[in-house]
C-alpha positions as CSV (number, residue, x, y, z in Angstrom):
1,X,-28.0,-51.4,-8.8
2,X,-32.6,-52.6,-8.9
3,X,-32.3,-52.8,-13.0
4,X,-33.2,-56.3,-13.5
5,X,-35.8,-55.9,-10.6
6,X,-38.3,-54.2,-12.6
7,X,-37.8,-51.1,-10.5
8,X,-38.5,-47.8,-12.1
9,X,-38.9,-45.0,-9.5
10,X,-41.1,-43.3,-7.7
11,X,-43.8,-41.0,-9.7
12,X,-46.9,-39.6,-8.9
13,X,-50.1,-41.7,-11.0
14,X,-51.5,-40.3,-13.8
15,X,-55.1,-42.0,-12.4
16,X,-54.8,-41.4,-8.8
17,X,-57.7,-39.7,-6.9
18,X,-56.3,-36.2,-5.9
19,X,-52.5,-35.5,-6.8
20,X,-52.0,-39.4,-7.9
21,X,-48.9,-39.5,-4.3
22,X,-50.3,-42.1,-3.0
23,X,-50.8,-44.5,-5.6
24,X,-47.5,-43.3,-7.1
25,X,-46.4,-45.2,-4.1
26,X,-48.3,-47.9,-3.6
27,X,-47.2,-49.2,-7.7
28,X,-43.1,-48.3,-6.5
29,X,-43.2,-50.2,-3.5
30,X,-45.9,-52.6,-4.8
31,X,-48.7,-52.3,-2.3
32,X,-52.2,-52.1,-1.7
33,X,-53.5,-48.4,-2.8
34,X,-56.1,-48.6,-0.3
35,X,-53.7,-49.0,2.9
36,X,-51.8,-46.1,1.4
37,X,-54.7,-44.1,1.4
38,X,-55.9,-45.6,4.6
39,X,-52.5,-44.7,6.2
40,X,-52.1,-41.3,4.8
41,X,-55.6,-39.9,6.0
42,X,-55.2,-41.6,9.4
43,X,-52.2,-39.9,10.2
44,X,-53.5,-36.7,8.6
45,X,-56.7,-36.5,11.4
46,X,-54.4,-38.1,14.0
47,X,-51.5,-34.7,13.2
48,X,-53.6,-32.3,13.1
49,X,-53.9,-31.7,9.2
50,X,-50.7,-29.3,9.1
51,X,-48.0,-31.5,8.8
52,X,-49.0,-34.4,6.2
53,X,-50.9,-31.9,4.4
54,X,-47.7,-29.9,3.9
55,X,-45.6,-33.1,3.9
56,X,-48.4,-34.2,1.1
57,X,-48.7,-31.4,-1.1
58,X,-44.6,-30.8,-1.2
59,X,-45.1,-34.5,-2.4
60,X,-47.0,-33.7,-5.5
61,X,-45.0,-31.0,-6.2
62,X,-41.6,-32.8,-5.8
63,X,-42.4,-36.8,-7.7
64,X,-42.4,-36.6,-11.4
65,X,-45.7,-37.3,-13.3
66,X,-45.8,-41.0,-14.1
67,X,-44.1,-41.2,-17.8
């Protein structure tokens, strides 16, 4: 399907700040890590911490570490 495009899947980055979720998503979708983190923090504050916090922790547990 996307073999020739260099797609390698979504992984947690080993160089991330907390669990590497934001950096892993940024690298997988070729986006800026800064803007992914800003979006997560703004959403985290706007939703009252619990929904995004639970989703972030679930993503950290589900996503495999970068090979």
